[in-house]
N, C-alpha and C positions, 0 to 999 in steps of 0.2 A: 399232294398235300403241300401247302405253302411253307415257306421258310419259317414264318412266325409260328405256325403250328408245331413244326418239328422242334424249334427252340423251346417252346413252352412245354412240350412233352418231355424233352430232355431235362429241363429244370426240375419237373416233377419227379422224374425217375431218379434224380440225384438227391432226393430228400433224405433226411436222417432215417436210421433203421426203425422198423415198425415196432410198436409196443406189443407187449405180451401180457397175458393174465398172470399176476403174481399172487400166489396163495399164501396168506399170512393170518391164520386164525387167531394167533396170540395178540394181534393188534386191535381186536374188536372193541376193546374198552375205550380206545381213542375215538373211533368213529364206527358205531354199530352199522352192520351191513343191512341193506334192504334186499329182500328176496326178489330175484328176477327169474321167472320160468323161461326156459328156452326150448324151442323146437328148431331142429336144424337138419338140413340136407347136405351139410359139409362132410366130405370124406377125407381120407388121408391124402397128403400130398403125393402125387404119383412118383416124384423123384426122390424126396427125402423120407417119405413115410410118416411125416408129422401128422398127428391126428387132428380132426376138425379143421382142415385146411381148405385148399382149393379143389380137392377131389369132389366128385359128385356121388352122393348116396342115392340109390333108387328107392330107399324107404326113409322115413323120417325118424330121427333119434331125439330123445328128450333128456333134459338136464335142468338143474336149478343152481344158480349161483347167488350167494349173498355178496353184494358189492358195497364197499364202504367208500363214501365220498369224504375226502379229507377236509378238515376245517380251515386250513391255511391256503386259500385260493380265491380267485375272483370268479364271479358267475360266468359260466361259459367255458372256463378253462378245464382241461384234462391233463394230468401229468402222470406218465408212466414211470415206473421205477427204471432208472438207467441201468444198462448192462453192467454186471459186475458189482453193483452197489446194493447195500442192504435196503430193504423197503422202509420208507419213512411215512408212517401213518398220518402224520400231520400235513403232508404235502402230496402223497401219492394215492391214486386210486388203487384199491386192493380188494381181492376176494377173501372174505373171512369165512366162507363156507362154500361147499360144492357138493352136488349129489347128481349121480348119473342113474337113469332109470332103465330097468331091464325091458320094460314094455310100456305100452300106452296106459293100461289100467292103473299101474303104479303111479305114473305121472298124474293121471286124472284124479286119483285119490287125494294126493297132496294139494293139487290145484283147487279141488272142491273145498277142502278145509280152509285154505287161505282166502278163497273168494267169499265164503260165508262170513269171515271176519272182516271183510272189506266191502260190504254192501253189494256183493255179487256184481261188481263192475271191474272190467278189465281194459287196460290200454295195451294194444299190440303194436310194437314198433318193427318196421321193416327197413333195414339199412340200405344204403345205396352202393354205387360203383366204387371199386377200389377200397374195400373194407375187409379187415380181418375179423375173426370172431371177437377178439379182445376189443377192437376199436368200436364195433357195433354195440357190444355189451356195456362198455364204459360210457359211451356217448348216451345210451339210453338211461343209465344210472344218473348221469349228470343232468339230463333233461328232467328226469323224474324229480330230482332234488331241487333244481333251480326253478323249475316251472310249477312245482307243487302238484304234479300229476296225481290224480286220485286213484283209488282202487288197486288192483293187482297188475304188476308190470309183466308183460309176456313179450319175449323177443323172438322174431323169426330170423334166423341166420342162414342165408342162402349162400351157395358156394362161389362167392366172388374170388377172383384170383388174388386180390389184394396187392395189385401192382398197377402203376400208372399206364403201362403199355398193354394192359389186359382188357381194353374196352370191348373189343369184339367177343372175347371169351365171356365177359360178364353179361353182355347182351344175350348170348345163348344160354348162360346159366340162369338168367332171370326167367326165361321161358321154360327151361328145364324144371325150375323150382315151383311151378304153379301147383302141381299135385300135392307137394309137401305143404304148401301154405294152406290149401284147402283142408288137408288133414289136421293141421294145427288148429285152425279156426273151428273145425268140427269138435276137436277135443275141448277147446275152451267153452264152446256152447254146451257140450255134454257134461262138463264139470259144473254147470249151473250158472254161468255168467248170464245175467239178465240184460246187461248193457255192455256192448263191445265197441270201443273206439279204435280205429286203425289210424296210426300215424306212420307215413311212409316218406322216405327221403330219396331224392334223386332218381336213380334207376329203380329203386324199390317202389316208386310210384307206378312205373310201368308194370312191374310184377303184380302190384295190388290191383290195378285195373284189369289185367288179364285174368286174375283170379276171380274177381267179381263177375267178369264176363263168363268165365267157365262155369261158375255156380248157376248163373242164369240159364245157360244152355243145357245144363244137366238137371235142372229142376231142384237144386238144393235151396230149400226155403228156410231151414232151421237157422242157419247163420245170418242171412240177410234180415230176418225178422228181429234179430237182436242187435243189429248194428245201430249204435247211437250216434254215429258220425264218422266221417272220413276226413283226414287232414293230409294233404299232399304238400310237402316242403320242397321247394326248388325242383319240381318234377322234370326229369330228363325224359321227355315224352313228346313225340310228334303230335301237333295239335289235331290234324285230321284223324290220326289213329285214335286219339283220346275221344273225339266226337263219335267215331264208329263204335268204340267200346261202350260209350255211354248209351248209344242207341240200342245196342244189344242188351245191356243191363236193364234198360227201361227206366224205372224210377231210381234215381241216384239216392243212396243213403243220405239222410239229412240230420244235421247240417253237413254240407260238403264244402270244405274250405281249401283253397289253393294259395299258398304263400309264394309270391313271385318277387323278383328283383331285377331291375334294369342294370344293376351293377354286378350281376353274376358272371364272372369271367369263365368259370368252368362250363356253364351252359352255352356261352358264346362259342367256346371251342367245340362242344358237342354238336352245336348246330353246323359248324363248318365241316366237321367230320361226317355229318349226315347230309351235306349238300343243301342246307336250309338256311334261312335267315334268322329263325328263332325257334325256341322250344316252348312247351307249355309253361315252364317255370320262369321265362323272361318275356312273356307277352307284354306289349306296351299298353294294350287296352282290352276291355272285356267284350268288344263287339263280336268277335268270332265265337263267343260262348253264350251269346245273348239268349238263345232258346233253351239253355240248360239252367237248372236251379243250382247255381254254384255261387260262392262268394270268393272273389279274388282279393287278397290283401298284399299290397305292394310294400315291401319292407326295405327297399333300396336305400332309404335315408339312414338306415342303421347298419349298413354293410360293413363287415370286417373281413380281413384276409381276402380270399378270392370271391367272397360274397355268396358262396354256395350253401352255407348252413347258418345264415344270419339268425334265424329263429332260435337256434340252440347255442350260438357262440357269442352274440353281441351282448355285453353287459348292460348297455343302455336299453336295448329292446327287452331283455329279460326283466330288467327293473320296471320298465313301463308295463309289461304284462302283469307283473306281480302287484304293482301299486294301483293300477287303474282297473284291473279285472279284464284286460283286453282279451286274454286267451279264453277266459270263460265266456266273454261276449261273442267271440268268434265261433264258439262251439254251441251257442244258444240257438235253439230252433226258431226263435222269433227274429225275423230279419230286421224289424224296426229296432229291437233291443241291440242287435249287433251294431247297426249303424249309429245308434245313439251313444254307445260307450267307447267305440274305437275312435281316437282322436285323429282327424285327417279329413281329406276330401272324399266324399261319398258320391258315387255315380251308379244309378240303377238303369239297366237297359233290358227291358222285357223281364225275364226271370232272373237274370244274373245281376250281381252287385259287385262293384269294384270299390275297394277302400284303399286310398293311398295314404299311408300313415305319415303324419306330420313329423318333421325332425324334432329331436329332443329339445333343441334350443328354442324352437317355436312354442312347444308345449310349456316349457319353463316360463317363457315370456307371457303366454296367455294366463298361466296360473298367477304370475306376479301382478298382472293387471286385473 
């Protein structure tokens, strides 16, 4: 591993302490919580015994959290309560309610009731590498709020180590977590979801593709029949492996959207660690996917931080999606509709479409003229 990689990893490892879920039901009057159903294969930490940590459960466990998004914040921002400080509901993400289920039928009963009240539509989020339960849960709550995600929010929390140096452990955990993800999707379908959209970030995209492949190989048709779309955000996934997975899956769920960025520094590092020049999430053109029915959306013009979660973190991109309906367009099954509403350069090669989003300055200039 080169000196640059070691320095980069060392910087990541020196980051501030990780956030934790803070339970504060008395603050619900400031920012009411939105229910997020959780399926997890996280077990206790083998060293500290902390629950729902980096340990691996051989069965799936179920919970529900009500997460309040504070009013005093910018779109894309998440603030954890600092250690030793009292929670501030005006600024901190907080849990205003929590429930742990003894078994799958109890989880399914509550999920069924909530689905009926929300059009029987579910959005399932799969976090990526180096995530704790709190980080995945709060990030999903933030995306649900800022991007106005419809339906019921369901989070699959797989056993990431939650440490920058845990890349190999997380890769193995993503493979370990396939059965649990199938089980969660089966529960969502059994609860009555008529439309399920999967949103997966980073290494969670690899887990998602492996899960779809596993369902195809085992003849699971109930879940695929209800998939209303798949969104991969900055997928940390080998391109050849993605193509092989897609061949086994057969017909990819539609629409199938891949958010990419040429400014994704985390994927550049992942490619170096893998001995490659690029990953699926930083492809520079759609040619290698031309025979697949996918839509690539390049968001590098809106990159923030390390560029690895621009869709969820960039205030400018979040505003664009809210104001122009770009996210709805990306999830529309009509390719011509997607191309017409997303501002930028559109290239179609055989079955695949690539959309390079225009910078916000250009969009503002176009609107002014």
